[in-house]
py3Dmol code that shows the C-alpha trace and the ligand (Angstrom):
import py3Dmol

protein = """\
ATOM      1  CA  MET A   1     136.345 122.569  40.351  1.00  0.00           C
ATOM      2  CA  LYS A   2     137.994 120.764  43.242  1.00  0.00           C
ATOM      3  CA  ASP A   3     137.389 117.621  41.188  1.00  0.00           C
ATOM      4  CA  LEU A   4     140.094 118.759  38.767  1.00  0.00           C
ATOM      5  CA  ARG A   5     143.438 116.892  38.832  1.00  0.00           C
ATOM      6  CA  VAL A   6     146.657 118.081  37.234  1.00  0.00           C
ATOM      7  CA  ILE A   7     148.946 115.211  36.262  1.00  0.00           C
ATOM      8  CA  LEU A   8     152.590 116.287  36.576  1.00  0.00           C
ATOM      9  CA  TRP A   9     154.578 113.970  34.355  1.00  0.00           C
ATOM     10  CA  ASP A  10     158.289 113.264  34.760  1.00  0.00           C
ATOM     11  CA  ILE A  11     160.014 112.824  31.361  1.00  0.00           C
ATOM     12  CA  ASP A  12     163.083 110.600  31.474  1.00  0.00           C
ATOM     13  CA  GLY A  13     162.349 106.971  32.386  1.00  0.00           C
ATOM     14  CA  THR A  14     158.616 107.770  32.580  1.00  0.00           C
ATOM     15  CA  LEU A  15     157.492 109.038  29.115  1.00  0.00           C
ATOM     16  CA  LEU A  16     160.640 108.369  27.136  1.00  0.00           C
ATOM     17  CA  HIS A  17     164.211 107.229  27.372  1.00  0.00           C
ATOM     18  CA  SER A  18     167.371 107.640  25.478  1.00  0.00           C
ATOM     19  CA  ARG A  19     168.146 104.719  23.164  1.00  0.00           C
ATOM     20  CA  ARG A  20     171.642 104.439  24.586  1.00  0.00           C
ATOM     21  CA  HIS A  21     171.983 104.355  28.368  1.00  0.00           C
ATOM     22  CA  GLY A  22     173.947 107.397  29.538  1.00  0.00           C
ATOM     23  CA  ALA A  23     173.705 109.202  26.187  1.00  0.00           C
ATOM     24  CA  PHE A  24     173.118 112.485  28.102  1.00  0.00           C
ATOM     25  CA  LYS A  25     176.780 112.450  29.117  1.00  0.00           C
ATOM     26  CA  GLU A  26     177.744 112.689  25.469  1.00  0.00           C
ATOM     27  CA  TYR A  27     176.063 116.110  25.125  1.00  0.00           C
ATOM     28  CA  MET A  28     176.476 117.426  28.688  1.00  0.00           C
ATOM     29  CA  ARG A  29     180.182 116.669  28.964  1.00  0.00           C
ATOM     30  CA  PRO A  30     181.292 118.949  26.090  1.00  0.00           C
ATOM     31  CA  ALA A  31     179.108 121.782  27.439  1.00  0.00           C
ATOM     32  CA  LEU A  32     180.721 121.566  30.895  1.00  0.00           C
ATOM     33  CA  VAL A  33     184.189 121.335  29.411  1.00  0.00           C
ATOM     34  CA  ARG A  34     183.653 124.328  27.173  1.00  0.00           C
ATOM     35  CA  VAL A  35     182.223 126.545  29.892  1.00  0.00           C
ATOM     36  CA  PHE A  36     184.184 125.372  33.001  1.00  0.00           C
ATOM     37  CA  GLY A  37     187.206 123.605  31.463  1.00  0.00           C
ATOM     38  CA  THR A  38     186.198 120.318  33.020  1.00  0.00           C
ATOM     39  CA  ALA A  39     183.208 117.934  33.326  1.00  0.00           C
ATOM     40  CA  GLY A  40     184.363 117.035  36.859  1.00  0.00           C
ATOM     41  CA  ARG A  41     182.876 113.741  38.022  1.00  0.00           C
ATOM     42  CA  LEU A  42     180.002 113.660  35.494  1.00  0.00           C
ATOM     43  CA  ASP A  43     181.157 110.317  34.062  1.00  0.00           C
ATOM     44  CA  GLU A  44     180.843 108.499  37.411  1.00  0.00           C
ATOM     45  CA  MET A  45     177.429 109.860  38.266  1.00  0.00           C
ATOM     46  CA  VAL A  46     174.011 108.175  38.383  1.00  0.00           C
ATOM     47  CA  VAL A  47     171.637 111.053  37.840  1.00  0.00           C
ATOM     48  CA  SER A  48     168.138 109.592  37.831  1.00  0.00           C
ATOM     49  CA  GLY A  49     165.644 111.937  39.451  1.00  0.00           C
ATOM     50  CA  MET A  50     168.121 114.828  39.667  1.00  0.00           C
ATOM     51  CA  THR A  51     167.517 118.281  38.161  1.00  0.00           C
ATOM     52  CA  ASP A  52     169.892 119.421  35.409  1.00  0.00           C
ATOM     53  CA  LEU A  53     171.080 122.225  37.687  1.00  0.00           C
ATOM     54  CA  GLN A  54     171.830 119.617  40.368  1.00  0.00           C
ATOM     55  CA  ILE A  55     173.640 117.414  37.876  1.00  0.00           C
ATOM     56  CA  PHE A  56     175.942 120.268  36.857  1.00  0.00           C
ATOM     57  CA  ALA A  57     176.595 121.292  40.498  1.00  0.00           C
ATOM     58  CA  GLU A  58     177.301 117.698  41.595  1.00  0.00           C
ATOM     59  CA  ALA A  59     179.587 117.114  38.607  1.00  0.00           C
ATOM     60  CA  LEU A  60     181.647 120.206  39.474  1.00  0.00           C
ATOM     61  CA  ARG A  61     181.456 119.760  43.260  1.00  0.00           C
ATOM     62  CA  ASP A  62     185.183 119.196  43.696  1.00  0.00           C
ATOM     63  CA  GLU A  63     186.268 121.729  41.027  1.00  0.00           C
ATOM     64  CA  GLY A  64     185.729 124.861  43.101  1.00  0.00           C
ATOM     65  CA  PHE A  65     182.670 126.229  41.382  1.00  0.00           C
ATOM     66  CA  THR A  66     179.804 127.499  43.491  1.00  0.00           C
ATOM     67  CA  PRO A  67     176.179 126.692  42.671  1.00  0.00           C
ATOM     68  CA  GLU A  68     175.728 130.440  42.007  1.00  0.00           C
ATOM     69  CA  GLN A  69     178.555 130.407  39.440  1.00  0.00           C
ATOM     70  CA  ILE A  70     177.004 127.422  37.689  1.00  0.00           C
ATOM     71  CA  ARG A  71     173.561 129.041  37.718  1.00  0.00           C
ATOM     72  CA  GLY A  72     175.122 132.160  36.194  1.00  0.00           C
ATOM     73  CA  HIS A  73     176.500 130.135  33.269  1.00  0.00           C
ATOM     74  CA  LEU A  74     173.317 128.119  32.771  1.00  0.00           C
ATOM     75  CA  PRO A  75     172.092 129.879  29.602  1.00  0.00           C
ATOM     76  CA  GLU A  76     175.487 129.195  27.944  1.00  0.00           C
ATOM     77  CA  LEU A  77     175.526 125.547  29.117  1.00  0.00           C
ATOM     78  CA  ILE A  78     172.000 124.993  27.843  1.00  0.00           C
ATOM     79  CA  GLU A  79     172.760 126.519  24.465  1.00  0.00           C
ATOM     80  CA  ILE A  80     175.755 124.261  23.993  1.00  0.00           C
ATOM     81  CA  PHE A  81     174.236 120.991  25.195  1.00  0.00           C
ATOM     82  CA  LEU A  82     170.973 121.572  23.284  1.00  0.00           C
ATOM     83  CA  GLY A  83     173.040 122.030  20.128  1.00  0.00           C
ATOM     84  CA  GLY A  84     174.760 118.701  20.943  1.00  0.00           C
ATOM     85  CA  MET A  85     171.409 116.979  21.513  1.00  0.00           C
ATOM     86  CA  GLU A  86     170.053 118.268  18.193  1.00  0.00           C
ATOM     87  CA  ARG A  87     173.189 117.112  16.347  1.00  0.00           C
ATOM     88  CA  MET A  88     173.027 113.633  17.921  1.00  0.00           C
ATOM     89  CA  ALA A  89     169.259 113.418  17.201  1.00  0.00           C
ATOM     90  CA  ALA A  90     169.904 114.327  13.547  1.00  0.00           C
ATOM     91  CA  GLU A  91     172.419 111.477  13.249  1.00  0.00           C
ATOM     92  CA  GLY A  92     170.012 108.781  14.474  1.00  0.00           C
ATOM     93  CA  GLU A  93     167.157 108.296  16.907  1.00  0.00           C
ATOM     94  CA  LEU A  94     168.292 109.557  20.291  1.00  0.00           C
ATOM     95  CA  PHE A  95     165.090 109.265  22.364  1.00  0.00           C
ATOM     96  CA  THR A  96     162.193 106.831  22.162  1.00  0.00           C
ATOM     97  CA  ALA A  97     158.719 107.229  23.717  1.00  0.00           C
ATOM     98  CA  LEU A  98     158.180 104.437  26.212  1.00  0.00           C
ATOM     99  CA  PRO A  99     155.502 101.858  25.445  1.00  0.00           C
ATOM    100  CA  GLY A 100     152.017 103.193  26.232  1.00  0.00           C
ATOM    101  CA  ALA A 101     153.194 106.749  26.966  1.00  0.00           C
ATOM    102  CA  ARG A 102     151.419 108.333  24.025  1.00  0.00           C
ATOM    103  CA  GLU A 103     148.169 106.432  24.676  1.00  0.00           C
ATOM    104  CA  ALA A 104     148.361 107.286  28.402  1.00  0.00           C
ATOM    105  CA  LEU A 105     148.743 111.021  27.675  1.00  0.00           C
ATOM    106  CA  ALA A 106     145.906 110.915  25.128  1.00  0.00           C
ATOM    107  CA  ALA A 107     143.633 109.039  27.580  1.00  0.00           C
ATOM    108  CA  VAL A 108     144.353 111.552  30.355  1.00  0.00           C
ATOM    109  CA  GLU A 109     143.726 114.427  27.911  1.00  0.00           C
ATOM    110  CA  ARG A 110     140.308 112.985  26.986  1.00  0.00           C
ATOM    111  CA  GLU A 111     139.139 113.019  30.630  1.00  0.00           C
ATOM    112  CA  PRO A 112     137.617 116.397  31.439  1.00  0.00           C
ATOM    113  CA  ARG A 113     138.765 116.027  35.089  1.00  0.00           C
ATOM    114  CA  TYR A 114     142.425 115.761  34.181  1.00  0.00           C
ATOM    115  CA  LEU A 115     145.070 118.083  32.756  1.00  0.00           C
ATOM    116  CA  ASN A 116     148.502 117.041  31.595  1.00  0.00           C
ATOM    117  CA  SER A 117     151.515 119.044  32.726  1.00  0.00           C
ATOM    118  CA  LEU A 118     155.229 118.501  33.413  1.00  0.00           C
ATOM    119  CA  LEU A 119     157.402 118.263  36.489  1.00  0.00           C
ATOM    120  CA  THR A 120     160.854 117.322  35.284  1.00  0.00           C
ATOM    121  CA  GLY A 121     164.512 117.748  36.153  1.00  0.00           C
ATOM    122  CA  ASN A 122     165.194 118.760  32.536  1.00  0.00           C
ATOM    123  CA  VAL A 123     165.675 122.414  31.847  1.00  0.00           C
ATOM    124  CA  GLU A 124     162.632 123.574  29.894  1.00  0.00           C
ATOM    125  CA  PRO A 125     164.281 123.841  26.448  1.00  0.00           C
ATOM    126  CA  ALA A 126     165.670 120.304  26.822  1.00  0.00           C
ATOM    127  CA  ALA A 127     162.297 118.976  28.023  1.00  0.00           C
ATOM    128  CA  ARG A 128     160.539 120.560  25.019  1.00  0.00           C
ATOM    129  CA  LEU A 129     163.136 119.254  22.595  1.00  0.00           C
ATOM    130  CA  LYS A 130     162.941 115.661  23.935  1.00  0.00           C
ATOM    131  CA  LEU A 131     159.121 115.773  23.705  1.00  0.00           C
ATOM    132  CA  ARG A 132     159.262 117.186  20.193  1.00  0.00           C
ATOM    133  CA  LEU A 133     161.741 114.495  19.083  1.00  0.00           C
ATOM    134  CA  THR A 134     159.362 111.811  20.367  1.00  0.00           C
ATOM    135  CA  GLY A 135     156.164 113.433  19.083  1.00  0.00           C
ATOM    136  CA  LEU A 136     154.711 114.008  22.569  1.00  0.00           C
ATOM    137  CA  GLU A 137     154.999 117.796  22.799  1.00  0.00           C
ATOM    138  CA  HIS A 138     151.399 118.623  21.822  1.00  0.00           C
ATOM    139  CA  PHE A 139     150.125 117.063  25.065  1.00  0.00           C
ATOM    140  CA  PHE A 140     151.742 119.803  27.105  1.00  0.00           C
ATOM    141  CA  ARG A 141     150.153 123.216  26.714  1.00  0.00           C
ATOM    142  CA  LEU A 142     150.059 124.057  30.437  1.00  0.00           C
ATOM    143  CA  PRO A 143     153.016 125.576  32.154  1.00  0.00           C
ATOM    144  CA  GLY A 144     155.038 123.154  34.256  1.00  0.00           C
ATOM    145  CA  ALA A 145     158.144 123.015  36.508  1.00  0.00           C
ATOM    146  CA  PHE A 146     161.606 122.413  35.114  1.00  0.00           C
ATOM    147  CA  GLY A 147     165.223 121.696  36.089  1.00  0.00           C
ATOM    148  CA  GLU A 148     166.575 125.244  35.843  1.00  0.00           C
ATOM    149  CA  LEU A 149     164.505 126.292  38.848  1.00  0.00           C
ATOM    150  CA  SER A 150     166.334 124.465  41.635  1.00  0.00           C
ATOM    151  CA  HIS A 151     169.040 122.039  42.680  1.00  0.00           C
ATOM    152  CA  ASP A 152     166.336 120.235  44.598  1.00  0.00           C
ATOM    153  CA  ARG A 153     163.408 118.526  42.898  1.00  0.00           C
ATOM    154  CA  ARG A 154     161.415 118.976  46.049  1.00  0.00           C
ATOM    155  CA  ASP A 155     161.078 122.680  45.203  1.00  0.00           C
ATOM    156  CA  LEU A 156     159.347 121.971  41.896  1.00  0.00           C
ATOM    157  CA  PRO A 157     155.750 121.018  42.865  1.00  0.00           C
ATOM    158  CA  ALA A 158     155.177 124.398  44.533  1.00  0.00           C
ATOM    159  CA  VAL A 159     156.322 126.161  41.356  1.00  0.00           C
ATOM    160  CA  ALA A 160     154.088 123.937  39.197  1.00  0.00           C
ATOM    161  CA  ARG A 161     151.120 124.717  41.425  1.00  0.00           C
ATOM    162  CA  GLU A 162     151.752 128.448  41.325  1.00  0.00           C
ATOM    163  CA  ARG A 163     152.190 128.603  37.576  1.00  0.00           C
ATOM    164  CA  ILE A 164     149.210 126.377  36.760  1.00  0.00           C
ATOM    165  CA  SER A 165     146.956 128.226  39.236  1.00  0.00           C
ATOM    166  CA  ARG A 166     147.884 131.505  37.558  1.00  0.00           C
ATOM    167  CA  HIS A 167     147.360 130.033  34.105  1.00  0.00           C
ATOM    168  CA  LEU A 168     143.947 128.620  34.922  1.00  0.00           C
ATOM    169  CA  ASN A 169     143.038 131.624  37.021  1.00  0.00           C
ATOM    170  CA  GLN A 170     141.999 129.365  39.854  1.00  0.00           C
ATOM    171  CA  ASP A 171     143.699 128.108  43.014  1.00  0.00           C
ATOM    172  CA  ILE A 172     144.888 124.523  42.655  1.00  0.00           C
ATOM    173  CA  ASP A 173     145.463 122.722  45.985  1.00  0.00           C
ATOM    174  CA  PRO A 174     148.463 120.428  46.448  1.00  0.00           C
ATOM    175  CA  GLU A 175     146.170 117.422  46.751  1.00  0.00           C
ATOM    176  CA  GLN A 176     144.852 118.140  43.247  1.00  0.00           C
ATOM    177  CA  LEU A 177     148.278 117.495  41.844  1.00  0.00           C
ATOM    178  CA  VAL A 178     149.522 113.994  40.942  1.00  0.00           C
ATOM    179  CA  VAL A 179     153.245 113.458  40.297  1.00  0.00           C
ATOM    180  CA  ILE A 180     154.042 110.499  38.011  1.00  0.00           C
ATOM    181  CA  GLY A 181     157.687 109.469  37.846  1.00  0.00           C
ATOM    182  CA  ASP A 182     160.181 106.627  37.860  1.00  0.00           C
ATOM    183  CA  THR A 183     162.470 107.458  40.826  1.00  0.00           C
ATOM    184  CA  PRO A 184     162.382 107.864  44.639  1.00  0.00           C
ATOM    185  CA  ASN A 185     163.067 111.565  44.023  1.00  0.00           C
ATOM    186  CA  ASP A 186     159.731 111.918  42.173  1.00  0.00           C
ATOM    187  CA  ILE A 187     157.933 110.353  45.111  1.00  0.00           C
ATOM    188  CA  ALA A 188     159.882 112.480  47.600  1.00  0.00           C
ATOM    189  CA  CYS A 189     159.070 115.739  45.814  1.00  0.00           C
ATOM    190  CA  ALA A 190     155.365 114.811  45.788  1.00  0.00           C
ATOM    191  CA  ARG A 191     155.428 113.919  49.502  1.00  0.00           C
ATOM    192  CA  HIS A 192     157.262 117.088  50.388  1.00  0.00           C
ATOM    193  CA  PHE A 193     154.450 119.229  48.945  1.00  0.00           C
ATOM    194  CA  GLY A 194     151.520 117.030  49.919  1.00  0.00           C
ATOM    195  CA  THR A 195     150.670 115.882  46.409  1.00  0.00           C
ATOM    196  CA  ARG A 196     149.871 112.369  45.308  1.00  0.00           C
ATOM    197  CA  ALA A 197     152.581 110.155  43.844  1.00  0.00           C
ATOM    198  CA  VAL A 198     152.329 107.427  41.224  1.00  0.00           C
ATOM    199  CA  ALA A 199     155.522 105.564  40.437  1.00  0.00           C
ATOM    200  CA  VAL A 200     156.199 103.749  37.179  1.00  0.00           C
ATOM    201  CA  ALA A 201     158.911 101.081  37.118  1.00  0.00           C
ATOM    202  CA  THR A 202     160.155 101.855  33.608  1.00  0.00           C
ATOM    203  CA  GLY A 203     163.279 103.797  34.696  1.00  0.00           C
ATOM    204  CA  ARG A 204     166.666 102.167  34.309  1.00  0.00           C
ATOM    205  CA  SER A 205     167.635 102.645  37.973  1.00  0.00           C
ATOM    206  CA  HIS A 206     164.754 101.629  40.252  1.00  0.00           C
ATOM    207  CA  SER A 207     162.703  98.423  40.434  1.00  0.00           C
ATOM    208  CA  THR A 208     159.059  98.119  41.547  1.00  0.00           C
ATOM    209  CA  ASP A 209     160.166  96.799  44.969  1.00  0.00           C
ATOM    210  CA  GLU A 210     162.564  99.706  45.438  1.00  0.00           C
ATOM    211  CA  LEU A 211     159.946 102.251  44.474  1.00  0.00           C
ATOM    212  CA  LEU A 212     157.423 100.590  46.843  1.00  0.00           C
ATOM    213  CA  ARG A 213     159.804 101.180  49.767  1.00  0.00           C
ATOM    214  CA  HIS A 214     159.382 104.975  49.226  1.00  0.00           C
ATOM    215  CA  ASN A 215     155.611 104.665  49.749  1.00  0.00           C
ATOM    216  CA  PRO A 216     154.047 106.055  46.577  1.00  0.00           C
ATOM    217  CA  ASP A 217     150.228 106.014  46.400  1.00  0.00           C
ATOM    218  CA  ALA A 218     150.576 103.453  43.600  1.00  0.00           C
ATOM    219  CA  VAL A 219     153.220 101.735  41.437  1.00  0.00           C
ATOM    220  CA  LEU A 220     152.591 100.734  37.864  1.00  0.00           C
ATOM    221  CA  PRO A 221     154.903  98.365  36.010  1.00  0.00           C
ATOM    222  CA  ASP A 222     154.761 100.628  32.958  1.00  0.00           C
ATOM    223  CA  LEU A 223     152.188 102.746  31.039  1.00  0.00           C
ATOM    224  CA  THR A 224     150.969 100.034  28.609  1.00  0.00           C
ATOM    225  CA  ASP A 225     147.678  99.434  30.461  1.00  0.00           C
ATOM    226  CA  THR A 226     145.805 102.684  29.946  1.00  0.00           C
ATOM    227  CA  LYS A 227     142.718 101.461  31.771  1.00  0.00           C
ATOM    228  CA  LEU A 228     144.834 100.545  34.822  1.00  0.00           C
ATOM    229  CA  LEU A 229     146.368 104.021  34.776  1.00  0.00           C
ATOM    230  CA  LEU A 230     142.911 105.693  34.647  1.00  0.00           C
ATOM    231  CA  ARG A 231     141.601 103.420  37.430  1.00  0.00           C
ATOM    232  CA  THR A 232     144.676 104.191  39.510  1.00  0.00           C
ATOM    233  CA  LEU A 233     144.238 107.951  39.056  1.00  0.00           C
ATOM    234  CA  ALA A 234     140.517 107.743  39.825  1.00  0.00           C
ATOM    235  CA  ALA A 235     141.243 105.886  43.097  1.00  0.00           C
ATOM    236  CA  LEU A 236     143.741 108.432  44.409  1.00  0.00           C
TER     237      LEU A 236
END
"""
ligand_1 = """\
1
MG
Mg 162.757 110.219 35.516
"""
view = py3Dmol.view(width=600, height=400)
view.addModel(protein, "pdb")
view.setStyle({"model": 0}, {"cartoon": {"style": "trace"}})
view.addModel(ligand_1, "xyz")
view.setStyle({"model": 1}, {"stick": {}})
view.zoomTo()
view.show()
């Protein structure tokens, strides 16, 4: 079974994006204000590749809240901002699947060697909601690694490996995991754990050239060429 590969998909900028750039601030800001009385420096931040926990901690960095305090209030924050996301989604399309994402996930699912899973900075309920709103949720039945677990994305591949190994009842090696994402942080988390890294240049913050400087195993312009994706995965 060492032939098996688990594809760990990032969500934002890789499989889908918000229709309006920075829309997340519209639902995260009120949650921070309600729980902590301030959203701190959220409005100035570029958050691509960060975990949700890290976004909250960075936003409140200068407001005197410790990461532990923020973690303690996480269930409350999540409940409020998920409610905001749902309200915004009900008013008009909030997220769109990126071109080729659905076909890419279906093609990977059809290959017996590959399994789809998630490695994302989103907290799990937000990840699941975004995938549901874009009709991609049924591709992800395996456990994954999510943004409530750490302030540091580099901690997530080890968690994904542990959960998936337990779920499959077999030991998955780091080199059987492939991280696919749109930011240098995706590549860094893969490198940190000895997994493979495929970058896609569909994020709003990082060009192909910039991603190449972080030495991924491959860079794809987007997910529209399913055959190219499968060839790229087969060559890793
Ligand atoms: Mg991303």
